[in-house]
N, C-alpha and C positions, 0 to 999 in steps of 0.2 A: 856602633856608638858605645863607648864605655860608660860605666855607672857614674863616674865623676862628671862627664859631660851631660848626662841625663839630668843631673840634679842642678846644674849651673846654667844651662842655656836659656834662661828665662828672658834675657834681653835681646836675643837675636831672632831674626825672622825664621820661621819654620814652615815647611810645606805640609800638606795634609798628611802625608805618610809619617813625617816626623812627629806631628801632633798626635797622630794615632798611636805611635810607639810610646810616647810619653804617657798618654792616657792609659794604655794597657799596662805600663810599668806601675802606675799608681793603682790601677785596678788589682793587680797582683798583690800589692801591699795590703789593700783592703780585704781581699780574699783570704790572705794569710792571717790577718788579724781576726777576721770573723771566724775562721776555722779554729783558731786558738781560743777565742772567747765563747763561741756558740756551737762549735763542733761542725760547722759547715759554712760554705760561702753562699752569698745570695744567688738565687737562680735568675733566669732571664726575666721572668715576670716580676720578681722583686726589684731587679734593676730598673725595669720600666716604671714600676710604681714609684721608685725613688726619683726618677725623671719627672713624673707627673707632680710630685711634691715640689721639686725645684721649679717647675713651670708656675705653680701656684705662688711660690715665693717671688718669682720674677714678675708676676702680674702685680703684686703688691708694690714692688719697686717702680714699675711703670706708672702705676697710679700716683705714687709719690712724686715722680718726675713731672707728672701732669698737674700736680698741685692739689690732688684730692685725698692725699694721705700725708702724714708727717712721719718721716723716717730720717734719722740723723745719718750723715755720711752716705747719702743715697747714691752718689756717683760711684763711690768705691764699692758699695754693696751691689749695685747694678752690674758693674764689670765682673765682680766675683760670681754672681748668679748666672750671668750669660756664659761664663767659663764653665761653671758646673753643668749647665745644660749641654754645652758642647762636649764636655767629657762624657756625659751619658750617651749622647748620640754616637760618639766615636766608639765607645765600648759596645753599645748595642749593635752597631753596624758590624763590628768584628764578630760578636757572638752569633749573629745571623748570616755571616759570610756575605755581607753586602759591600761591594766596592763603591764607597761614597763618591769618589771623584767621578767615576763613570756614570753613576746614577744621577748625580747632581747635574752634570753636563747634559745628559739626556733629557732630564726634566726641564732644564732651562731652555734647551733647544725646542722642546715641545711648547713651552710657554711663549717663546719668541715667535714661533710659527703662528700660534693662536692670535697674536697681536699684529701680525703683518697684514 
């Protein structure tokens, strides 16, 4: 997939592998920027800490959706935060050499078996 398509394909459906490729493309941009600004990129622990921060932000938005916090443009912000969380999961899976598709299907199968 060329760079042009990587930056434009936001309106088409993508499979998990394509989403991962896009996440890793953006991760590289962040890593390059961090190396330029701070002399290094985030390590795996720092990526996971960023994810935890995103989950905290997600929780505030869920609370707003349930009417116990006031946040403007909550639907737009909720969609953004869920996407941030997915980005973190895709990048961390790559960093730890986890095949998310295989792992997800295995976990769902185990859960399905539990409820039969």
